[in-house]
KOLROPA-934625 format. One record per residue (C-alpha): residue in one letter; x, y, z. Coordinates in nm, 4 decimals, m for minus. Each point is the difference from the previous one (the first is absolute). Layout:
REM KOLROPA-934625
ATOM res     east    north       up
ATOM   a        X        Y        Z
...
REM end
This chain:
REM KOLROPA-934625
ATOM res     east    north       up
ATOM   m  m1.7405   1.6636   1.8574
ATOM   v   0.3364  m0.2486   0.0522
ATOM   s  m0.0810  m0.2842   0.2099
ATOM   q   0.1911  m0.1760   0.3564
ATOM   r   0.0676  m0.2768  m0.2045
ATOM   d   0.1228   0.1900  m0.3028
ATOM   l   0.2120   0.1859   0.2227
ATOM   g   0.1432  m0.2788   0.1611
ATOM   t   0.0758  m0.2019  m0.2778
ATOM   g   0.1724   0.2730  m0.1742
ATOM   a   0.2213   0.0652   0.3790
ATOM   a   0.0457  m0.4049  m0.0545
ATOM   a   0.1467   0.0206  m0.3458
ATOM   a   0.2030   0.3447   0.0580
ATOM   a   0.1513  m0.1296   0.2901
ATOM   a   0.0911  m0.3502  m0.1351
ATOM   s   0.1387   0.1451  m0.3862
ATOM   g   0.1976   0.2996   0.1729
ATOM   a   0.1823  m0.2409   0.2570
ATOM   l   0.1059  m0.2239  m0.3426
ATOM   f   0.0969   0.2955  m0.1934
ATOM   l   0.2469   0.0719   0.3076
ATOM   l   0.1025  m0.2985  m0.0536
ATOM   g  m0.0121  m0.0473  m0.3886
ATOM   t   0.1429   0.3390  m0.1034
ATOM   g   0.2529   0.2807   0.1256
ATOM   l   0.4049  m0.0772   0.0335
ATOM   e   0.0278  m0.4185   0.0316
ATOM   p  m0.3735  m0.0945  m0.0829
ATOM   l  m0.1040  m0.3995   0.0385
ATOM   w  m0.0379  m0.0507  m0.3627
ATOM   w  m0.3567  m0.2651   0.1087
ATOM   a  m0.1525   0.2737   0.2105
ATOM   a   0.0025   0.2976  m0.3256
ATOM   w  m0.2341  m0.3278  m0.1686
ATOM   l  m0.2139  m0.0006   0.2999
ATOM   a  m0.0374   0.3983   0.1138
ATOM   p  m0.2499   0.0642  m0.2342
ATOM   l  m0.2569  m0.2691   0.0069
ATOM   p  m0.1611   0.0692   0.3793
ATOM   v  m0.1070   0.3650  m0.1736
ATOM   l  m0.1128  m0.1801  m0.3054
ATOM   l  m0.2118  m0.2274   0.1653
ATOM   a  m0.1394   0.2666   0.2201
ATOM   a  m0.1046   0.1723  m0.2662
ATOM   p  m0.3375  m0.1170  m0.2187
ATOM   r  m0.0960  m0.0826   0.3544
ATOM   t   0.0275   0.3128   0.1241
ATOM   a  m0.1761   0.3906  m0.1061
ATOM   a   0.2133   0.1524  m0.2410
ATOM   l   0.1449   0.2548   0.3480
ATOM   p   0.1092  m0.2687   0.2537
ATOM   a   0.1881  m0.1439  m0.3458
ATOM   a   0.1755   0.2311  m0.0915
ATOM   a   0.0797   0.1396   0.3641
ATOM   a   0.1245  m0.3293   0.0386
ATOM   a   0.2318  m0.0264  m0.3035
ATOM   f   0.1074   0.3803   0.0823
ATOM   l   0.1139  m0.1138   0.3754
ATOM   a   0.1436  m0.3279  m0.1493
ATOM   w   0.2781   0.1363  m0.2572
ATOM   l   0.0293   0.3270   0.2419
ATOM   i   0.0729  m0.2471   0.3102
ATOM   g   0.2402  m0.1554  m0.2341
ATOM   e   0.2088   0.2766  m0.0764
ATOM   c   0.0763   0.1057   0.3287
ATOM   g   0.3082  m0.2398  m0.0115
ATOM   l   0.1505   0.2662  m0.2314
ATOM   w  m0.0658   0.3004   0.1787
ATOM   a   0.3104   0.0138   0.1834
ATOM   y   0.2249  m0.0750  m0.2721
ATOM   y  m0.1427   0.3153  m0.2140
ATOM   t   0.0269   0.2259   0.2748
ATOM   d   0.2654  m0.0228   0.2303
ATOM   r   0.2884   0.1956  m0.0838
ATOM   s   0.2044  m0.3905   0.0746
ATOM   a  m0.1725  m0.0354  m0.3325
ATOM   l  m0.1342   0.1534  m0.2782
ATOM   e  m0.1531   0.3430   0.1959
ATOM   q  m0.2692   0.0783  m0.2382
ATOM   p  m0.2723   0.2305   0.1041
ATOM   v  m0.2756  m0.1369   0.2522
ATOM   a  m0.2641   0.1332  m0.1848
ATOM   l   0.1094  m0.1334  m0.3809
ATOM   v   0.0507  m0.3463   0.1822
ATOM   v  m0.3491   0.0398   0.2077
ATOM   g  m0.1619   0.0935  m0.3671
ATOM   v   0.1544  m0.2483  m0.1731
ATOM   f  m0.1560  m0.2518   0.2483
ATOM   v  m0.3166   0.1369   0.0078
ATOM   a  m0.0647   0.0622  m0.3962
ATOM   l   0.1303  m0.4074  m0.0152
ATOM   a  m0.2557  m0.1041   0.2386
ATOM   a  m0.2404   0.1557  m0.0962
ATOM   v   0.0680  m0.1681  m0.4542
ATOM   f   0.0192  m0.3330   0.2023
ATOM   a  m0.3418   0.0733   0.1403
ATOM   c  m0.1112   0.1021  m0.3534
ATOM   v   0.1126  m0.3094  m0.1074
ATOM   v  m0.1724  m0.2206   0.2197
ATOM   v  m0.3238   0.1322   0.0086
ATOM   g   0.0367   0.0102  m0.3863
ATOM   a   0.0672  m0.3704   0.0029
ATOM   r  m0.2713   0.0012   0.2764
ATOM   a  m0.2816   0.1194  m0.2355
ATOM   l   0.0764  m0.2502  m0.2930
ATOM   m   0.0139  m0.2688   0.2287
ATOM   r  m0.3505   0.1404   0.1569
ATOM   s  m0.1633   0.0507  m0.3514
ATOM   g   0.1485  m0.3656  m0.1867
ATOM   h   0.3405   0.0606  m0.1424
ATOM   p   0.2126  m0.1841   0.1819
ATOM   f   0.2283  m0.0680  m0.2696
ATOM   a   0.0586   0.3798  m0.0347
ATOM   a   0.0186   0.0562   0.3667
ATOM   t   0.2900  m0.2206   0.0107
ATOM   a   0.1636   0.1590  m0.2782
ATOM   l  m0.0728   0.3686   0.1121
ATOM   v   0.1790  m0.0325   0.3051
ATOM   p   0.3574  m0.1404  m0.0945
ATOM   a   0.0233   0.2502  m0.3793
ATOM   a  m0.0918   0.2812   0.1698
ATOM   w   0.2349   0.0178   0.3160
ATOM   v   0.2391  m0.0744  m0.2770
ATOM   s  m0.1713   0.3273  m0.2056
ATOM   v   0.1488   0.1377   0.3611
ATOM   e   0.3192  m0.0853   0.0346
ATOM   y   0.0499   0.1079  m0.3175
ATOM   a  m0.1195   0.3794  m0.0440
ATOM   l   0.2046  m0.0054   0.3543
ATOM   s   0.2606  m0.1236  m0.1687
ATOM   g   0.0210   0.2431  m0.2530
ATOM   l  m0.1502   0.3202   0.1611
ATOM   t   0.1883  m0.0446   0.3142
ATOM   p   0.3451   0.0583   0.0851
ATOM   n   0.0503  m0.2903   0.1688
ATOM   g  m0.0372  m0.2920  m0.3283
ATOM   l  m0.1413  m0.3216   0.0662
ATOM   f   0.1098  m0.0393   0.3978
ATOM   l  m0.3681  m0.0160   0.1037
ATOM   s  m0.0672  m0.3489  m0.1674
ATOM   l  m0.1855  m0.2680   0.1610
ATOM   a   0.2893  m0.2308  m0.2457
ATOM   y   0.2564   0.0384   0.2519
ATOM   t  m0.1746  m0.1836   0.2863
ATOM   q   0.0701  m0.3212  m0.2688
ATOM   l   0.4078   0.0094   0.0220
ATOM   d   0.0056  m0.2765   0.2890
ATOM   a  m0.2089  m0.2368  m0.2424
ATOM   p   0.1811  m0.0402  m0.3258
ATOM   a  m0.2184  m0.1599  m0.2183
ATOM   l  m0.2488   0.2512   0.0549
ATOM   v   0.1967   0.3157  m0.1096
ATOM   q   0.1036  m0.2161  m0.3634
ATOM   v  m0.2783   0.1601  m0.1666
ATOM   a   0.1643   0.3044   0.0375
ATOM   a   0.2292  m0.0714  m0.3395
ATOM   l  m0.3696  m0.0202  m0.1811
ATOM   t  m0.1953   0.2351   0.1177
ATOM   g   0.2439   0.2493   0.2320
ATOM   p  m0.0771   0.0728   0.3833
ATOM   w  m0.3796   0.0148  m0.1132
ATOM   g  m0.0732  m0.3520  m0.0411
ATOM   v   0.1517  m0.0604   0.2952
ATOM   t  m0.2499   0.2342   0.1348
ATOM   f  m0.2789  m0.1247  m0.1520
ATOM   a   0.1115  m0.3267   0.1185
ATOM   v  m0.0333   0.0682   0.3740
ATOM   l  m0.3232   0.1723  m0.0404
ATOM   a  m0.2053  m0.2267  m0.2492
ATOM   l   0.0209  m0.3229   0.2498
ATOM   p  m0.1782   0.2247   0.3419
ATOM   a  m0.2567   0.1853  m0.3012
ATOM   a  m0.0990  m0.3147  m0.1166
ATOM   i  m0.0422  m0.1884   0.2626
ATOM   a  m0.2136   0.2935   0.1287
ATOM   a  m0.2285  m0.0533  m0.2976
ATOM   v  m0.0751  m0.3844   0.0328
ATOM   c  m0.0767   0.0926   0.3745
ATOM   a  m0.2457   0.2826  m0.1269
ATOM   p  m0.3786  m0.0840   0.1052
ATOM   t  m0.0721   0.0750  m0.3010
ATOM   t   0.2485  m0.2107  m0.2047
ATOM   p  m0.2217  m0.3048  m0.1554
ATOM   a   0.0900  m0.3161   0.0522
ATOM   r   0.1877  m0.1266  m0.3392
ATOM   v   0.1385   0.3670  m0.0263
ATOM   r   0.1886  m0.1155   0.3135
ATOM   l   0.0916  m0.3013  m0.1464
ATOM   r   0.1783   0.1926  m0.3386
ATOM   l   0.1126   0.2914   0.1472
ATOM   g   0.1969  m0.2045   0.2668
ATOM   a   0.1321  m0.2579  m0.2519
ATOM   l   0.1375   0.3467  m0.2006
ATOM   a   0.1545   0.1125   0.3325
ATOM   v   0.2005  m0.2939   0.0782
ATOM   t   0.1031  m0.0703  m0.3126
ATOM   a   0.1347   0.3838  m0.0492
ATOM   t   0.1678  m0.0598   0.3031
ATOM   v   0.1561  m0.3522  m0.0256
ATOM   l   0.0938   0.1848  m0.3879
ATOM   v   0.1620   0.2250   0.1877
ATOM   a   0.1727  m0.2142   0.2693
ATOM   g   0.1197  m0.2310  m0.2653
ATOM   y   0.1567   0.2509  m0.2357
ATOM   g   0.1953   0.0795   0.2613
ATOM   v   0.1144  m0.3172   0.0780
ATOM   v   0.0971  m0.0768  m0.3092
ATOM   r   0.2111   0.2661  m0.1016
ATOM   l   0.1572  m0.0075   0.3362
ATOM   a   0.0698  m0.3697  m0.1173
ATOM   a   0.2024   0.0996  m0.3221
ATOM   a   0.1751   0.2599   0.2160
ATOM   d   0.3223   0.0054  m0.1256
ATOM   p   0.3196  m0.0358   0.2587
ATOM   a   0.1952   0.3259   0.0509
ATOM   t   0.3400  m0.0741  m0.1161
ATOM   g   0.1330   0.3325  m0.1001
ATOM   p   0.2459   0.2375   0.1264
ATOM   a   0.0333   0.0131   0.3416
ATOM   v  m0.1612   0.3629   0.1036
ATOM   g   0.0326   0.1254   0.3515
ATOM   a  m0.1972   0.2503   0.2087
ATOM   l   0.0678   0.2684   0.2812
ATOM   a  m0.0773   0.1482   0.2463
ATOM   l   0.1641   0.2320   0.3135
ATOM   d  m0.1372   0.1096   0.3140
ATOM   q  m0.0456   0.4241   0.0287
ATOM   p  m0.1655   0.3096  m0.0078
ATOM   v  m0.3198   0.0569  m0.2437
ATOM   d   0.0939   0.3047  m0.1154
ATOM   a   0.3372  m0.1045  m0.2677
ATOM   v   0.3202   0.0762   0.1521
ATOM   p   0.1652   0.3162  m0.1514
ATOM   l   0.3587  m0.1613  m0.1792
ATOM   d   0.1788   0.3308   0.1456
ATOM   g  m0.0004  m0.1040   0.3582
ATOM   p   0.1297  m0.3295   0.1712
ATOM   a  m0.2701  m0.1617   0.0381
ATOM   g  m0.0801   0.0307  m0.3414
ATOM   r   0.3594  m0.1667  m0.0837
ATOM   d   0.0005  m0.2067   0.2732
ATOM   l  m0.3268  m0.1323  m0.1943
ATOM   l   0.1030  m0.0324  m0.2745
ATOM   d   0.2839  m0.1958   0.1508
ATOM   r  m0.2354  m0.2683   0.1224
ATOM   y  m0.1494  m0.0142  m0.2810
ATOM   a   0.2959  m0.0348  m0.2261
ATOM   a   0.0740  m0.2958   0.2175
ATOM   g  m0.2991  m0.1592  m0.0128
ATOM   a  m0.0440  m0.0198  m0.3686
ATOM   a   0.3495  m0.1252  m0.0094
ATOM   r  m0.1267  m0.2974   0.2349
ATOM   l  m0.2590  m0.0374  m0.2123
ATOM   a   0.1902   0.0106  m0.3233
ATOM   d   0.2596  m0.2568   0.1953
ATOM   a  m0.2883  m0.2306   0.0772
ATOM   g  m0.0684  m0.0456  m0.3668
ATOM   a  m0.2247   0.2376  m0.1101
ATOM   r   0.0298   0.2747  m0.3335
ATOM   t  m0.2872   0.2490   0.0537
ATOM   v  m0.0602   0.1086   0.3254
ATOM   v  m0.2632   0.2535   0.1513
ATOM   l   0.0392   0.2976   0.2238
ATOM   p  m0.3392   0.1913   0.1349
ATOM   e  m0.1229   0.3059  m0.0969
ATOM   k   0.1455   0.3466   0.1865
ATOM   a   0.2573  m0.1692   0.1462
ATOM   l   0.2107   0.2851  m0.0043
ATOM   a  m0.0270   0.3748  m0.1801
ATOM   v   0.3132   0.1032  m0.1816
ATOM   d   0.0185   0.3293  m0.2115
ATOM   a   0.2282   0.0880  m0.3213
ATOM   t   0.3462   0.0728   0.2982
ATOM   t  m0.0635  m0.3819   0.1493
ATOM   l  m0.1479  m0.2245  m0.3156
ATOM   p   0.3786  m0.0302  m0.0765
ATOM   l   0.0319  m0.1719   0.3385
ATOM   l  m0.2768  m0.2525  m0.0540
ATOM   a   0.0583  m0.0869  m0.2849
ATOM   d   0.4115  m0.0695   0.0633
ATOM   a  m0.1759  m0.2537   0.2647
ATOM   l  m0.2611  m0.1422  m0.1824
ATOM   g   0.1107  m0.0210  m0.3558
ATOM   g   0.3743  m0.0972   0.1108
ATOM   l  m0.1785  m0.2796   0.1684
ATOM   a  m0.2064  m0.0951  m0.3160
ATOM   a   0.3454  m0.0031  m0.1997
ATOM   d   0.1415  m0.2084   0.2548
ATOM   r  m0.2079  m0.2566   0.0527
ATOM   r  m0.1816   0.0069  m0.3233
ATOM   v  m0.3188   0.0193   0.1289
ATOM   d  m0.3088   0.2912  m0.0836
ATOM   v  m0.0162   0.2468   0.2870
ATOM   v  m0.4272   0.1778   0.0731
ATOM   v   0.0432   0.2222   0.2696
ATOM   g  m0.3203   0.2680   0.0735
ATOM   v   0.0710   0.3442   0.1090
ATOM   v  m0.1468   0.3930  m0.0123
ATOM   l   0.2110   0.1290  m0.2861
ATOM   d   0.0618   0.4215  m0.0131
ATOM   r   0.0716   0.0768  m0.3132
ATOM   g   0.0751   0.3887   0.0152
ATOM   g  m0.2972   0.0664   0.2760
ATOM   a  m0.3387  m0.2471  m0.1538
ATOM   a   0.0537  m0.3233   0.2456
ATOM   a  m0.0812  m0.3256  m0.1467
ATOM   n  m0.1456  m0.3740   0.1342
ATOM   a   0.2756  m0.1510  m0.2099
ATOM   a   0.1394  m0.3654  m0.0888
ATOM   l   0.3766  m0.0336  m0.1276
ATOM   v   0.1683  m0.2629  m0.1712
ATOM   f   0.3153  m0.0969   0.0522
ATOM   p   0.0213  m0.2603  m0.3067
ATOM   a   0.3640  m0.2896  m0.0024
ATOM   d   0.1453   0.1241  m0.3098
ATOM   a   0.0649   0.3096   0.2150
ATOM   g  m0.2260   0.2117  m0.2215
ATOM   a  m0.1641   0.3112   0.0565
ATOM   p  m0.2269   0.0107   0.3036
ATOM   v  m0.3452  m0.0143  m0.1515
ATOM   e  m0.2560   0.2593   0.1652
ATOM   h  m0.4039  m0.0996   0.0533
ATOM   r  m0.2495   0.1889   0.1705
ATOM   k  m0.2751  m0.0679   0.2076
ATOM   h  m0.3169   0.0481  m0.1990
ATOM   h  m0.2359  m0.0168   0.2653
ATOM   l   0.0178   0.1633   0.2812
ATOM   v  m0.1601  m0.0279   0.3677
ATOM   p  m0.2739   0.3058   0.0230
ATOM   v   0.1588   0.2435   0.3171
ATOM   l   0.3246  m0.1812   0.0301
ATOM   e   0.1335   0.0361  m0.2561
ATOM   d  m0.1913   0.3641  m0.1259
ATOM   a   0.3745   0.1736  m0.0166
ATOM   l   0.1807  m0.2634  m0.2754
ATOM   v  m0.0768  m0.0105  m0.3909
ATOM   a  m0.1123  m0.2874  m0.1398
ATOM   g   0.1460  m0.1995  m0.3024
ATOM   t  m0.1263  m0.1256  m0.3336
ATOM   g   0.1387  m0.2088  m0.1246
ATOM   l   0.0761  m0.4006  m0.0510
ATOM   t   0.4095  m0.1200   0.1514
ATOM   v   0.0143  m0.3211  m0.1864
ATOM   v   0.3860  m0.0963   0.1019
ATOM   d   0.2013  m0.3257  m0.1931
ATOM   g   0.1230  m0.2619   0.2635
ATOM   p   0.0408  m0.3166   0.0809
ATOM   g  m0.3087  m0.2059  m0.1626
ATOM   g  m0.1420   0.2365  m0.2228
ATOM   p  m0.1048   0.3484   0.0414
ATOM   r  m0.1800   0.1122   0.3628
ATOM   g  m0.2368   0.2739   0.0381
ATOM   v   0.0808   0.2136   0.3204
ATOM   l  m0.3401   0.2415   0.2336
ATOM   i   0.0256   0.0955   0.3208
ATOM   c  m0.2615  m0.1506   0.2514
ATOM   k  m0.3023   0.2207  m0.0353
ATOM   d   0.0209  m0.0789  m0.3951
ATOM   m  m0.0309  m0.3296   0.0617
ATOM   d  m0.3852   0.0862   0.1073
ATOM   y  m0.1164   0.0626  m0.3769
ATOM   p  m0.0452  m0.3243  m0.2017
ATOM   g   0.0132   0.2048  m0.2966
ATOM   l   0.3600   0.1706   0.0594
ATOM   v   0.1362  m0.3931   0.0456
ATOM   r  m0.1534  m0.0821  m0.3748
ATOM   d   0.1810   0.2986  m0.1412
ATOM   y   0.3543  m0.1084   0.0903
ATOM   r  m0.1613  m0.4550  m0.1163
ATOM   a  m0.0773   0.2146  m0.3188
ATOM   a   0.3731   0.1831  m0.0026
ATOM   g   0.1533  m0.3524   0.0570
ATOM   a   0.0537  m0.0402   0.3493
ATOM   r   0.0686  m0.3491   0.1457
ATOM   m  m0.0146   0.1214   0.3705
ATOM   l  m0.0411   0.2788   0.1432
ATOM   l   0.2707   0.1365   0.2917
ATOM   v  m0.1960   0.2138   0.2798
ATOM   p   0.1478   0.1629   0.2722
ATOM   a  m0.2457   0.0921   0.2453
ATOM   l  m0.0858   0.1320   0.3454
ATOM   d  m0.2607  m0.0913   0.2047
ATOM   f  m0.1439   0.0856   0.3389
ATOM   d   0.0866  m0.3256   0.2004
ATOM   r  m0.3845  m0.0915   0.0381
ATOM   d  m0.0533  m0.0117  m0.3285
ATOM   a   0.1966  m0.2064  m0.1058
ATOM   w  m0.1548  m0.3369  m0.1030
ATOM   l  m0.2778   0.2479  m0.2050
ATOM   h   0.2213   0.2374  m0.1643
ATOM   s   0.2468  m0.2915  m0.1317
ATOM   r  m0.2667  m0.2058  m0.0957
ATOM   m  m0.1219   0.2697  m0.2129
ATOM   a   0.3016  m0.0415  m0.1862
ATOM   v  m0.0327  m0.3589   0.0058
ATOM   l  m0.2931  m0.0047  m0.1770
ATOM   r   0.0932   0.2226  m0.2821
ATOM   g   0.2871  m0.2760  m0.0847
ATOM   v  m0.2938  m0.1981  m0.0374
ATOM   e  m0.2059   0.1868  m0.2391
ATOM   t   0.2402   0.0173  m0.2106
ATOM   g   0.1687  m0.3005   0.0098
ATOM   l   0.3335   0.1958   0.1900
ATOM   p   0.1868  m0.0720   0.2836
ATOM   v   0.0884   0.2452   0.2477
ATOM   v   0.3686   0.1014   0.2180
ATOM   r  m0.1542   0.2289   0.2759
ATOM   a   0.2258   0.1710   0.3077
ATOM   g  m0.2875   0.1562   0.2001
ATOM   r   0.1963   0.2221   0.2934
ATOM   s  m0.2412  m0.0577   0.3353
ATOM   g  m0.1681  m0.2361  m0.1438
ATOM   a   0.0983  m0.3237  m0.2154
ATOM   v   0.2551  m0.0670  m0.2327
ATOM   t  m0.1401  m0.2847  m0.2853
ATOM   v   0.0473  m0.1878  m0.3009
ATOM   s  m0.2858  m0.1628  m0.1547
ATOM   d  m0.0346  m0.1123  m0.3354
ATOM   a  m0.2751   0.0119  m0.2833
ATOM   y  m0.2573  m0.1890   0.1972
ATOM   g   0.0010   0.1309   0.3051
ATOM   r   0.1836  m0.1881   0.1532
ATOM   v   0.2307   0.1601   0.2617
ATOM   l   0.3373  m0.1706   0.0147
ATOM   a   0.1851   0.1705   0.2393
ATOM   e  m0.0862   0.2820   0.2288
ATOM   d   0.1751   0.1654   0.3142
ATOM   r  m0.1521   0.2515   0.2496
ATOM   t   0.1410   0.3420   0.0501
ATOM   t  m0.2336   0.0464   0.3229
ATOM   g   0.2039   0.0735   0.4017
ATOM   r   0.3445  m0.1599  m0.2573
ATOM   a   0.3087   0.1791  m0.0803
ATOM   e   0.0265  m0.1975  m0.3664
ATOM   a  m0.2391  m0.1989  m0.2178
ATOM   s   0.1327  m0.1940  m0.2949
ATOM   v  m0.1233  m0.2525  m0.2325
ATOM   v   0.2269  m0.1502  m0.2690
ATOM   t  m0.2106  m0.2971  m0.2439
ATOM   p   0.0538  m0.1300  m0.3426
ATOM   a  m0.1750   0.2505  m0.2023
ATOM   p  m0.3800  m0.1479  m0.1386
ATOM   l  m0.0923   0.0468  m0.3978
ATOM   a  m0.2061   0.1568  m0.1011
ATOM   t  m0.3004  m0.1226  m0.2260
ATOM   a  m0.1622   0.0345  m0.3518
ATOM   t  m0.2003   0.3224   0.0087
ATOM   t  m0.3059  m0.0534   0.1913
ATOM   p  m0.3355   0.0751  m0.1669
ATOM   y  m0.0279   0.3447   0.2516
ATOM   a   0.3419   0.1066  m0.1346
ATOM   v  m0.1613  m0.0210  m0.3652
ATOM   l  m0.3590   0.0561   0.0891
ATOM   g   0.0125   0.2651   0.2776
ATOM   d  m0.3175   0.0948   0.1837
ATOM   w  m0.2196  m0.1702  m0.1541
ATOM   w  m0.1709  m0.2276   0.2773
ATOM   a  m0.0540   0.3905   0.2164
ATOM   w  m0.1481   0.1268  m0.3289
ATOM   l  m0.2387  m0.3126  m0.0528
ATOM   c  m0.1343   0.0754   0.3609
ATOM   a  m0.0857   0.3478  m0.0381
ATOM   l  m0.2244  m0.1460  m0.3181
ATOM   l  m0.1581  m0.2555   0.1671
ATOM   v  m0.1071   0.3128   0.2997
ATOM   a  m0.1465   0.2140  m0.2473
ATOM   a  m0.2011  m0.2795  m0.2130
ATOM   t  m0.1187  m0.0877   0.3441
ATOM   a  m0.0995   0.3652   0.1203
ATOM   l  m0.1486   0.0788  m0.3312
ATOM   t  m0.1891  m0.3632   0.0122
ATOM   a  m0.1653   0.1270   0.3298
ATOM   i  m0.0739   0.3500  m0.1067
ATOM   r  m0.1884  m0.1194  m0.3065
ATOM   r  m0.1659  m0.2649   0.1889
ATOM   r  m0.1297   0.2658   0.2676
ATOM   g  m0.1888   0.1945  m0.2792
ATOM   g   0.3003   0.2545  m0.0493
ATOM   k   0.0679   0.0676   0.3712
ATOM   l   0.2421  m0.1492   0.2984
ATOM   t  m0.1805  m0.0728   0.3165
ATOM   a   0.0503  m0.2034   0.2285
ATOM   a  m0.0948  m0.3926  m0.0203
REM end
C-alpha cells in the first residue's frame, strides 16, 4: 500500500518538475530550467515506492508538454488532430515515467553509475527513434532548449543533437544518484567528480570552440519576409502581382545595401505555367540587373501536381533552379508532392544548399548537403508567429552540427542569419509588422565536423548502453524483469 508520505513526496516532485519543464521546454525555453526540470522527480524516485515515482514523472512531463498544446492544435498553427496530440503527449509522458522508474531501480539496488547513464541514454534513444519513425523528424528534442547558451551546444559538432540532450539530462541524473540514500559515500565522491568533470569538459569545449570562431567576412547575404496571408497568394490576380512587386522592391533594397544573395520566404506566391514567366521577369530580371542571387518559396503547380518549391534566380541571368521540399507538414500539406533530390547552387563564397523550412528538422538531410559540398544553407520558411524562436533555432542547431552558416527567411516568424557556431548574427521578427529584413556579411563554413562525417554514432552508443543495462538487470534478477 502506498503511504501518505510517498504520495506527498511524489506530488511535490511532480509540481516542481512540471513547473520547470514548462519553463525549460516549449516555444521559448529558459535554457537553465531544462537542466533543473528532471531533478525533483529523480531525487524523489529512490525515496518513494515505484508507483508514486512513476506517477510523479508522468505528471511532470505531461505538465511540461501543456505549453505546446495550443501550438499543435490551433487552426492558426499546426492544426493537428486532437486525438493524435493527446496520444503523443501521453505516450511520451509514459516513456519518461518508465525511464525514471528504471533509474530508481538502479539507484535502490546500488548501481548509481548505471542509473546516471540510463536517464540520458534512454531519452536520447527515444528522440532518435522518433526522428526516424515519425513524420516530424527531430522536432521534439531537448537539445533545442540550449540554443540561448551557445557554449553548451558546441558539443553538437561532435555528437549531433544527441550529445546536447545527453548533457542536459546527465547532470540532474548524476545529482540524484549522488544524493540517493543507498549510494555509499566513496561512490558519491567518484560519481560527483565524474559529473563535474564531464560538465566542465562540455562547457569548456564550447568556450574554446567559440573563441576560435572566424568573423563573418564573406559576401553579404540578406533575408526578407513581408506580412501577407498564410496561404500562398496566386500570382494570376492583382493581390499576387502587388505582392510580387513588394518582394521585388524589398529584394532590390537589400541588394542596394550590399547583399549578394537574398532569401525570400516559403510559399510566398502560388504560380503555374502561365504565371511563372511573370515571376521570372520580376525576380529573374532583378537578379540579373543587380547581380544578386534571389531565392523565393512558391507553391508551384505543374500539370495539376502542386509542390512546395524554392526557385533560385541566379545573378548570371541563367535559368532558374527548382528545389522541392522533402518533408511536408502532415495534414497542412497533404495535397502537395514531396521532392527527393538535393539542390546545390554556386554563388558568392562557394556552393550553397537549398532547403525549405521543415527540411531543417532532419539532421541527416543537412549532413547530406554538407557531403554534397554545400558551404552555406539557404532556407525559405513559413512559421506560425508563436514558434519564431523555436523553429529558427532548430535551423541554427543544424548549422552547428555540420559546420554550416544558415540564411533563413521565415514569414510569420523570424528572418535570421546564423554562423557555423550557432551564433545568430542578424535577426528580425515579422510578427505584427509589414516587413522584416536583415543584411550582414556572410559567415564562413568551418571544416567538416565529426558529426557530419560520423553521423548518429552517439545515438547508437546510447541505444547500446540502454540495451546493455537492461540485459544486465535481467541477468541479475535470475532472468526475470521485476520491479525493485
